[in-house]
C-alpha positions in Angstrom: 141.1 26.4 263.6 137.3 25.9 264.2 135.2 27.9 266.5 131.6 27.8 266.5 128.6 27.9 268.9 130.3 26.0 271.6 132.2 23.5 269.6 136.1 24.7 269.3 138.6 22.7 267.5 142.3 23.9 267.5 144.2 21.4 266.2 145.1 19.8 269.8 141.6 20.0 271.5 138.1 19.2 270.5 136.1 21.0 273.1 132.2 21.2 273.2 130.6 23.5 275.4 128.3 21.7 278.0 125.4 24.4 278.3 122.7 21.7 276.7 123.6 18.0 276.2 125.9 17.1 273.3 125.8 14.4 270.6 128.3 13.2 268.0 126.1 11.0 265.5 127.3 9.2 262.6 124.0 8.6 260.1 123.4 5.9 257.7 123.3 2.4 257.5 126.5 0.7 257.9 128.7 3.7 258.9 131.2 3.3 261.8 132.3 6.2 264.3 135.9 5.4 265.0 138.0 7.2 268.0 141.7 6.1 267.6 145.4 7.0 269.1 147.3 5.5 266.1 151.3 5.6 265.6 152.5 2.9 267.6 153.7 4.7 270.6 152.8 5.1 274.1 149.7 7.3 273.4 146.3 6.3 275.0 142.8 6.7 274.2 140.9 7.8 277.2 137.3 8.1 277.8 136.5 9.9 281.4 133.9 12.0 283.4 133.8 14.0 286.6 130.2 13.4 286.4 128.4 12.4 290.0 125.8 10.3 288.9 125.6 6.4 289.2 126.0 6.3 285.6 128.6 8.8 285.0 130.1 7.0 282.2 127.8 4.5 280.1 128.6 2.6 276.9 125.3 1.3 275.5 124.4 -0.5 272.4 120.6 -0.7 271.9 120.9 -3.4 269.3 124.1 -5.8 268.6 126.5 -6.5 271.0 129.6 -4.7 272.8 133.2 -6.1 272.4 136.3 -5.3 274.4 139.4 -6.8 273.3 143.0 -6.3 274.1 145.6 -8.3 271.5 148.6 -7.2 273.3 151.5 -10.0 273.7 153.3 -8.8 276.4 152.6 -9.4 279.8 150.4 -6.5 281.7 148.9 -5.5 278.5 145.9 -6.8 279.8 142.0 -5.8 280.2 141.4 -4.1 283.7 138.3 -3.6 285.3 139.1 -1.8 288.8 136.0 -0.2 291.3 137.7 1.6 293.9 135.0 2.4 296.8 132.4 0.7 294.7 131.2 -2.9 293.3 131.9 -4.4 290.2 128.2 -6.2 289.1 128.1 -8.4 285.8 124.4 -8.9 284.9 122.6 -10.8 282.3 119.2 -11.3 281.3 119.3 -13.6 278.6 117.4 -16.7 279.1 120.4 -19.2 278.3 122.6 -22.1 279.7 125.8 -19.4 278.8 124.5 -16.1 279.8 127.3 -15.2 281.5 130.8 -17.2 280.5 134.2 -16.7 282.1 136.6 -18.7 279.8 140.5 -18.6 279.5 141.8 -20.7 276.2 145.0 -20.7 278.0 146.2 -20.2 281.4 143.7 -20.3 284.4 141.0 -18.1 285.9 141.5 -17.0 289.6 138.8 -15.5 291.8 140.1 -14.0 294.9 138.7 -12.4 297.9 141.3 -10.6 300.6 138.1 -9.2 302.6 137.7 -9.3 306.7 135.6 -12.3 307.8 132.0 -12.4 306.3 133.4 -10.3 303.0 133.2 -13.7 301.2 133.0 -15.3 298.0 129.1 -16.3 297.7 127.9 -18.7 295.3 124.2 -18.6 295.0 121.6 -19.9 292.5 118.3 -21.4 292.1 119.4 -24.0 289.8 122.2 -26.6 290.3 126.0 -25.9 291.2 128.1 -27.9 289.1 132.3 -28.2 289.6 133.6 -30.2 286.7 137.1 -30.6 285.6 138.8 -32.7 282.7 142.1 -32.3 283.6 143.8 -36.0 284.4 145.7 -35.0 287.6 145.7 -35.7 291.3 143.4 -32.9 292.9 141.7 -31.8 289.9 139.1 -30.3 292.1 140.3 -29.1 295.2 138.7 -27.9 298.5 141.0 -26.5 300.6 140.9 -24.2 303.5 143.8 -22.5 304.9 143.0 -19.9 307.5 144.4 -21.1 310.8 143.3 -23.7 313.6 139.7 -22.4 313.5 138.8 -23.3 310.1 136.3 -25.8 308.7 135.1 -26.7 305.5 131.1 -27.7 305.7 129.2 -29.7 303.3 125.5 -29.2 304.3 122.0 -29.9 303.0 119.6 -28.7 305.4 116.3 -29.3 303.0 117.0 -32.8 301.6 114.8 -35.2 303.2 116.1 -38.4 301.2 118.4 -40.5 303.0 121.2 -39.7 300.3 120.6 -36.2 300.5 124.4 -35.7 300.9 126.4 -38.3 298.4 130.0 -39.2 298.1 130.4 -41.2 294.6 132.9 -43.1 292.8 132.4 -44.5 289.5 136.0 -46.1 289.7 138.5 -46.3 292.5 137.8 -45.6 295.9 136.8 -43.2 298.4 139.2 -42.2 301.0 138.3 -40.2 304.3 141.3 -39.1 306.8 141.0 -37.3 310.0 
């Protein structure tokens, strides 16, 4: 057992008295600080904060990157990000064509929304939006509205003054429009 000036270690709990800011620091080039839950059982490593600040739990790298990985082989051993009563924001200020990437090397990517009318999935950009599929199958790009008898799909260009402001092109095969 160690007990000294706001720092307590009793074999099961590390406690730091929060009367002042507390820091755990590793100094020296190339030295790591590792927090681990080892042993192969059902133990967990939990970081939590009961703070009320907008950034109550912060993970920051001032130089270098942040990697989060899960190598579990069983279903359900996922990386879950859940915001109950708040938003999830992914922001990048990198000036690169791949500033934010969502990638699955096997399986698919699902983006869903189950909100009320007006709580939509919006894609807004000051540059182009490209939908590309290299799958060699029917309906490889599929736009489908299935919300009831009032549903519509609208393709709308309100700024184009060219006679071809909306184009449907097919390099091979044809274009079929059924009503």
